[in-house]
C-alpha positions, 0 to 999 in steps of 0.5 A: 823292688824290695832291695833289703828282701832281695838281698836277704834271699841272696844271702839265704840261696848264696850269691854264687858258687866260687868254682861256678862263678870262675868257670862261668867267667870263662865265656868269651864276651858278646855284644849283646848284654842283658843289662842297659848301664849297672841297675843295682835291682836287675843285677842282684835279681840275676844273682839270686837266680844264680845263687838258687840254681849254681847255673851261670846264665851264659849272658850273665857270665859274658856280662861279667866278662866284658870290660866294655859292659862292666865299665862304671865312671870312676867317682869321689865318694869322700873327700879323700876316697874314690871308687875305682871299681867296676859295676859288679865288684868294688875298688876303693882308693883312699888318699892320706897324708902319706900315700894312698890305700887300695881296698881290692884289686878286681881280677882279669880282664878288669885290672886295666880298668882299675889302673885306668881309674886310678890314673883319672883319679889322679893317682899313681899306682906306683904311689901305693902304700897298701893294698888291703884285700877282703878275702881270697876270692879272685874277684877281690884279689885276682888283680893283685899279681899285676898291680904289684908289677906296677906298685912294687912298693906297695905292702899287700895285706890279708888275714892269715887265712884269707892268705892261704884261701886265695893262694889255694884258690889260685892253685885250683884254678890252673888250667882252667878258662880263669886261671889266675895267679896269687902274689906271696904272702906279705903283711898278714893281719889279724882281728883288731890290728891298725894299719896306719898310713900317715893321718889315717888308720884302717882297723881290721875286723876278722869277719868270717862267713863269707870266707873263713878268712874274711876281713872288713875294715873300718876307716874315717872319711871326710865330706868337707867339715864333717867326719865319718865313719866308714865300713868295708864289709868284706863278704856279703855272700854265702858262697862257698858254704861248707856247712852249718859252722860256716853260716854261724860264723857269718851270723855271728859277723853280721851282728858284730857289725850290727853293733858298730853301727849302734855303737855310741859315741862314733857309730859306723854310718857309711858302708862302702861296699864290696859289690856296688849292687848289694846296696845300689851303690851306682844310683847313689853315686848318680844322686852325688852328682846333683847333690846340692851344697846342703843336702844330706850325703847319699852315702852316709846312710846308717838306716840303710845299712842296718837293714842291709845287715838284717836282711843279711842275717834274716837270709843267713838264718834261712840257710842256717836251717837248710844246712842243719837240716841236710846234716851238714 
C-alpha cells in the first residue's frame, strides 16, 4: 500500500468528523478487535473509509475505546524524548534540564495508560513543568483535567482559539456517551512564541486548518552527539471542516511546514506525529530496537516527512475543490 497516497486521500476525505468520532467512542469495548497489534497501513485504511462515509464501523469504535487493544509499549525516540501514547493517538514527553514537558494528554479511557507510561520511563507527573497542547479535540486534550490532578504545578499551553475550541467542545459533549471536561484557560500562546524550559526551547507555530486554533511545535532533539530539529504537526486531517476557507488555511499551514523542512541551515528532519499511523511510527519504533550503533536513526527522515506533507497538501487541494463546488 502506498502510505503517502493514502494519507493524501485521508486529507481529502477527512480523518473523521469530530462529533461522529466522539459518539462512536461511546461504544462498549468488545473482545474481538479489527487489528492484531498496531499496523499503520491497516488503520489508515479503516480511517479512510470512515472519513469517506462519516459512519464509524462498530468494530473500529470498539477498538478506539479499548485500552488493552490500544496499548503500545512506551519507547525512547531520542535521548530526551519518549513516546508515551497509545496506538491511535500520540503523547510525547521531553526531558529538559529544568523538568519534563508533555505534548498532548490523550483522553479517557487512555489517561491511566498515559500515567503508567510516564512512570515506566521514569517520569513523575508531579514533576511536569508544561503541557503543550496541539488543538481542542478531545483525543488530544481530553486527559488534561485528570492530568492536572496529579501534575498540579504544570502549566497548560494552547493558542487562544485552541482554548476556545476545547472548552466549547467539552461543553458540547455534556450528556453524550463520551462527555469530558476541560481545564480552565492557563497559558495562551501565539505564533512565534517560544516556551523555554531549562536548556530546551519549544517554538510555537499557529497552523490553522485541522482546527482554526491548531498549534504545532518545533524543538531540538539529540541522538548521542547528533542534534536534530523535531516538529510536531498539530493537526493532520481535514475533519470538522466548515468551509473552503478552512481548507485554504490547512494548505497554507502545510506549505509553511514544507518550508521548514527545506530550510537551510537547521532544517526540520524529524516528525514526532500526533497520530502514529500517519507516518508508520510504530514500525519505525520497532526498527529502533534492532538499530546498530552506526545505523541511521529511523525517525530522522526529512524525505519521508516531505512526502507526507506533499500528500496532505494534494489531498487538501482535492478537498478544496469539493468545498468550492458545494459553495461552502
